C-alpha positions as a Markdown table, in Angstrom:
| # | Residue | x | y | z |
|---|---|---|---|---|
| 1 | Met | 12.2 | 13.0 | 14.8 |
| 2 | Met | 10.7 | 9.6 | 16.4 |
| 3 | Pro | 10.8 | 7.0 | 13.7 |
| 4 | Ile | 6.8 | 7.5 | 13.7 |
| 5 | Ala | 6.9 | 10.5 | 12.4 |
| 6 | Pro | 7.5 | 10.2 | 8.4 |
| 7 | Leu | 4.8 | 7.2 | 8.8 |
| 8 | Met | 2.4 | 9.3 | 9.8 |
| 9 | Ile | 3.3 | 12.1 | 7.1 |
| 10 | Glu | 3.1 | 9.6 | 4.5 |
| 11 | His | -0.6 | 9.1 | 6.1 |
| 12 | Arg | -1.4 | 12.6 | 5.2 |
| 13 | Leu | -0.4 | 11.3 | 1.4 |
| 14 | Ile | -2.5 | 8.4 | 2.0 |
| 15 | Glu | -5.3 | 10.0 | 3.1 |
| 16 | Arg | -5.5 | 12.5 | 0.1 |
| 17 | Met | -5.7 | 9.7 | -2.1 |
| 18 | Ile | -7.9 | 7.9 | -0.2 |
| 19 | Thr | -10.4 | 11.1 | -0.6 |
| 20 | Leu | -9.8 | 11.2 | -4.3 |
| 21 | Val | -10.7 | 7.3 | -4.9 |
| 22 | Lys | -13.8 | 8.2 | -2.9 |
| 23 | Glu | -14.7 | 10.7 | -5.4 |
| 24 | Gln | -13.6 | 8.4 | -8.0 |
| 25 | Leu | -16.2 | 6.0 | -6.5 |
| 26 | Arg | -18.8 | 8.2 | -6.6 |
| 27 | Glu | -18.3 | 9.4 | -10.5 |
| 28 | Ile | -18.4 | 5.5 | -11.4 |
| 29 | Lys | -21.8 | 5.3 | -9.8 |
| 30 | Glu | -23.1 | 8.3 | -11.8 |
| 31 | Thr | -21.8 | 8.2 | -15.0 |
| 32 | Gly | -21.3 | 4.2 | -15.2 |
| 33 | Thr | -17.8 | 4.8 | -16.4 |
| 34 | Leu | -14.1 | 4.2 | -15.4 |
| 35 | Asp | -11.4 | 6.5 | -15.8 |
| 36 | Leu | -9.2 | 3.9 | -16.6 |
| 37 | Leu | -6.2 | 6.5 | -16.3 |
| 38 | Phe | -6.7 | 7.2 | -12.5 |
| 39 | Ile | -7.5 | 3.3 | -11.7 |
| 40 | Asp | -4.1 | 2.5 | -13.2 |
| 41 | Ala | -2.4 | 5.8 | -10.8 |
| 42 | Ala | -4.6 | 4.7 | -8.4 |
| 43 | Val | -3.1 | 1.1 | -8.5 |
| 44 | Asp | 0.3 | 2.4 | -8.9 |
| 45 | Phe | 0.1 | 4.8 | -5.7 |
| 46 | Met | -1.3 | 1.9 | -3.6 |
| 47 | Arg | 1.5 | -0.4 | -4.8 |
| 48 | Thr | 4.7 | 1.4 | -4.4 |
| 49 | Tyr | 3.6 | 4.3 | -2.3 |
| 50 | Ala | 1.2 | 2.7 | 0.0 |
| 51 | Asp | 2.2 | -0.7 | 0.6 |
| 52 | Arg | 6.1 | -1.3 | -0.7 |
| 53 | Thr | 6.7 | 2.3 | 0.5 |
| 54 | His | 4.5 | 3.0 | 3.8 |
| 55 | His | 3.9 | -0.7 | 4.6 |
| 56 | Gly | 7.7 | -1.6 | 3.8 |
| 57 | Lys | 9.0 | 0.5 | 6.5 |
| 58 | Glu | 6.1 | -0.7 | 8.8 |
| 59 | Glu | 6.6 | -4.8 | 8.0 |
| 60 | Asp | 9.7 | -4.9 | 7.5 |
| 61 | Ile | 11.5 | -2.4 | 9.9 |
| 62 | Leu | 8.8 | -1.1 | 12.7 |
| 63 | Phe | 7.0 | -4.3 | 13.1 |
| 64 | Arg | 10.3 | -6.6 | 12.9 |
| 65 | Asp | 11.5 | -4.7 | 15.5 |
| 66 | Leu | 8.8 | -5.3 | 17.8 |
| 67 | Ser | 8.7 | -8.7 | 17.2 |
| 68 | Glu | 11.7 | -8.9 | 18.9 |
| 69 | Lys | 10.3 | -7.0 | 22.0 |
| 70 | Tyr | 8.4 | -7.9 | 24.8 |
| 71 | Leu | 4.6 | -6.4 | 23.6 |
| 72 | Ser | 1.6 | -6.5 | 25.6 |
| 73 | Arg | -1.3 | -8.6 | 24.6 |
| 74 | Glu | -2.9 | -5.5 | 23.2 |
| 75 | His | -0.1 | -4.4 | 21.2 |
| 76 | Arg | 1.0 | -7.8 | 19.8 |
| 77 | Met | -2.7 | -8.4 | 19.1 |
| 78 | Thr | -2.9 | -4.6 | 17.5 |
| 79 | Met | 0.5 | -5.3 | 15.3 |
| 80 | Gly | -1.2 | -8.3 | 13.8 |
| 81 | Glu | -4.4 | -7.0 | 12.9 |
| 82 | Leu | -2.4 | -4.1 | 11.0 |
| 83 | Ile | -0.8 | -7.3 | 9.2 |
| 84 | Gln | -3.9 | -8.4 | 8.2 |
| 85 | Glu | -5.0 | -5.0 | 6.8 |
| 86 | His | -2.0 | -4.7 | 5.1 |
| 87 | Asn | -2.8 | -8.0 | 3.2 |
| 88 | Phe | -6.2 | -7.3 | 2.8 |
| 89 | Ala | -5.3 | -3.9 | 0.5 |
| 90 | Arg | -3.0 | -5.9 | -1.3 |
| 91 | Asn | -5.6 | -8.2 | -2.1 |
| 92 | Thr | -7.6 | -5.7 | -2.9 |
| 93 | Val | -5.4 | -3.8 | -5.2 |
| 94 | Ser | -4.4 | -7.2 | -7.1 |
| 95 | Lys | -8.4 | -7.9 | -7.1 |
| 96 | Leu | -8.8 | -4.5 | -8.5 |
| 97 | Val | -6.5 | -4.8 | -11.5 |
| 98 | Ser | -8.1 | -8.2 | -12.1 |
| 99 | Ala | -12.1 | -6.4 | -12.7 |
| 100 | Lys | -10.3 | -3.5 | -14.4 |
| 101 | Glu | -8.5 | -6.2 | -16.9 |
| 102 | Ser | -12.3 | -8.0 | -17.2 |
| 103 | Tyr | -13.8 | -4.4 | -17.9 |
| 104 | Leu | -11.1 | -4.2 | -20.4 |
| 105 | Lys | -12.0 | -7.4 | -22.3 |
| 106 | Gly | -15.8 | -6.4 | -22.4 |
| 107 | Asp | -17.4 | -8.0 | -19.1 |
| 108 | Asp | -19.8 | -5.0 | -18.3 |
| 109 | Gly | -20.3 | -6.8 | -14.8 |
| 110 | Ala | -16.5 | -6.0 | -14.0 |
| 111 | Ile | -17.5 | -2.2 | -12.9 |
| 112 | Asn | -19.5 | -3.3 | -10.2 |
| 113 | Asp | -15.6 | -5.4 | -9.0 |
| 114 | Val | -13.8 | -2.1 | -9.4 |
| 115 | Leu | -16.7 | -0.1 | -7.3 |
| 116 | Ser | -16.6 | -2.8 | -5.0 |
| 117 | Cys | -12.6 | -2.6 | -4.6 |
| 118 | Leu | -12.9 | 1.0 | -4.6 |
| 119 | Gly | -15.5 | 1.1 | -1.9 |
| 120 | Asp | -13.3 | -1.4 | 0.2 |
| 121 | Leu | -10.4 | 0.8 | 0.2 |
| 122 | Val | -12.2 | 4.0 | 0.7 |
| 123 | Glu | -13.4 | 1.9 | 3.9 |
| 124 | Leu | -10.3 | 0.3 | 5.3 |
| 125 | Tyr | -8.1 | 3.5 | 5.2 |
| 126 | Pro | -9.6 | 5.6 | 7.6 |
| 127 | His | -9.8 | 3.1 | 10.4 |
| 128 | His | -6.5 | 1.5 | 10.0 |
| 129 | Ile | -4.4 | 4.8 | 9.8 |
| 130 | Glu | -6.7 | 6.2 | 12.8 |
| 131 | Lys | -5.7 | 3.1 | 14.5 |
| 132 | Glu | -2.2 | 3.1 | 13.5 |
| 133 | Asp | -1.9 | 7.0 | 14.6 |
| 134 | Lys | -3.9 | 7.2 | 17.6 |
| 135 | His | -3.5 | 3.4 | 18.9 |
| 136 | Phe | -0.4 | 1.9 | 18.3 |
| 137 | Phe | 2.4 | 4.0 | 17.0 |
| 138 | Ile | 3.1 | 6.0 | 19.7 |
| 139 | Pro | 2.8 | 4.0 | 22.2 |
| 140 | Ser | 5.3 | 1.3 | 20.5 |
| 141 | Met | 7.7 | 3.8 | 20.9 |
| 142 | Ser | 8.0 | 2.9 | 24.6 |
| 143 | Tyr | 9.6 | -0.6 | 23.7 |
| 144 | Phe | 12.6 | 1.4 | 21.9 |
| 145 | Ser | 15.9 | 3.0 | 24.0 |
| 146 | Glu | 16.6 | 6.5 | 22.1 |
| 147 | Gly | 19.5 | 4.9 | 20.2 |
| 148 | Glu | 16.9 | 2.1 | 18.6 |
| 149 | Lys | 14.4 | 4.8 | 17.6 |
| 150 | Asp | 17.7 | 7.0 | 15.8 |
| 151 | Asp | 18.9 | 3.6 | 14.3 |
| 152 | Met | 15.0 | 2.8 | 12.8 |
| 153 | Leu | 15.0 | 6.7 | 11.8 |
| 154 | Lys | 18.0 | 6.1 | 9.8 |
| 155 | Glu | 17.1 | 3.0 | 8.2 |
| 156 | Phe | 13.9 | 4.4 | 7.4 |
| 157 | Trp | 15.7 | 6.8 | 5.4 |
| 158 | Asp | 18.0 | 4.5 | 3.7 |
| 159 | Phe | 14.7 | 2.3 | 3.0 |
| 160 | Asp | 13.0 | 5.2 | 1.0 |
| 161 | Arg | 16.4 | 6.0 | -1.0 |
| 162 | Lys | 16.3 | 2.8 | -2.5 |
| 163 | Met | 12.7 | 2.8 | -3.4 |
| 164 | Ile | 12.7 | 4.9 | -6.3 |
| 165 | His | 15.7 | 2.0 | -8.0 |
| 166 | Glu | 13.6 | -1.0 | -6.9 |
| 167 | Lys | 10.5 | 0.3 | -8.6 |
| 168 | Tyr | 12.3 | 1.4 | -12.3 |
| 169 | Gly | 14.9 | -1.7 | -11.9 |
| 170 | Ser | 11.2 | -4.2 | -11.7 |
| 171 | Ile | 9.6 | -2.0 | -14.5 |
| 172 | Val | 12.8 | -2.5 | -16.8 |
| 173 | Lys | 13.3 | -6.1 | -15.9 |
| 174 | Lys | 9.2 | -6.8 | -16.7 |
| 175 | Leu | 9.8 | -5.3 | -19.9 |
| 176 | Glu | 12.7 | -7.1 | -20.6 |
| 177 | Asp | 11.1 | -10.2 | -19.6 |
| 178 | Glu | 8.2 | -9.1 | -22.4 |
| 179 | Lys | 10.3 | -8.5 | -25.2 |
| 180 | Leu | 12.6 | -12.1 | -24.4 |
| 181 | Lys | 8.2 | -14.1 | -24.0 |
| 182 | Lys | 7.7 | -11.9 | -27.7 |
| 183 | Asp | 11.4 | -12.9 | -29.5 |
| 184 | Glu | 10.9 | -16.6 | -28.0 |
| 185 | Glu | 7.5 | -16.5 | -29.4 |
| 186 | Ala | 8.8 | -15.2 | -32.9 |
| 187 | Gly | 11.4 | -18.2 | -33.2 |
| 188 | Glu | 14.3 | -15.3 | -32.6 |
């Protein structure tokens, strides 16, 4: 199996989520209300799965290794574009969180910010995935030997194996920090 296979499989799940986001966008426009549980689930998915797990393997492993190769001008430019698109997605998800928080504080105009963020994600991902799947991943494999591809695939599996521990370690750390802050404010 080539290392790009797991990345392309992950794309299929991201596409399914983007389909749900697109449907949610339509519902918000029709009803004028937010499904806050959906927004939270979408943010968690985008941050943990799409960004940290999927983009993490791309940036921390594939792009890192490609950066050490002599790439064609086209492939180097495409890799740069993909990194910019990852950053755009991260920033959009952060804006989505801020917009949801503003909405919860009673800012009725924040619903438009939520719509804008969801729309940006729906617009970005199909093109981004197509660029990776059809124009970048397959040609990028030509820069690696069979041994390098095998090593990369193993590193992908190791990366995935650590993700659940990283996610829940950060949740516990955040909860501990919040408790410490509350205790300090209470003078304990």
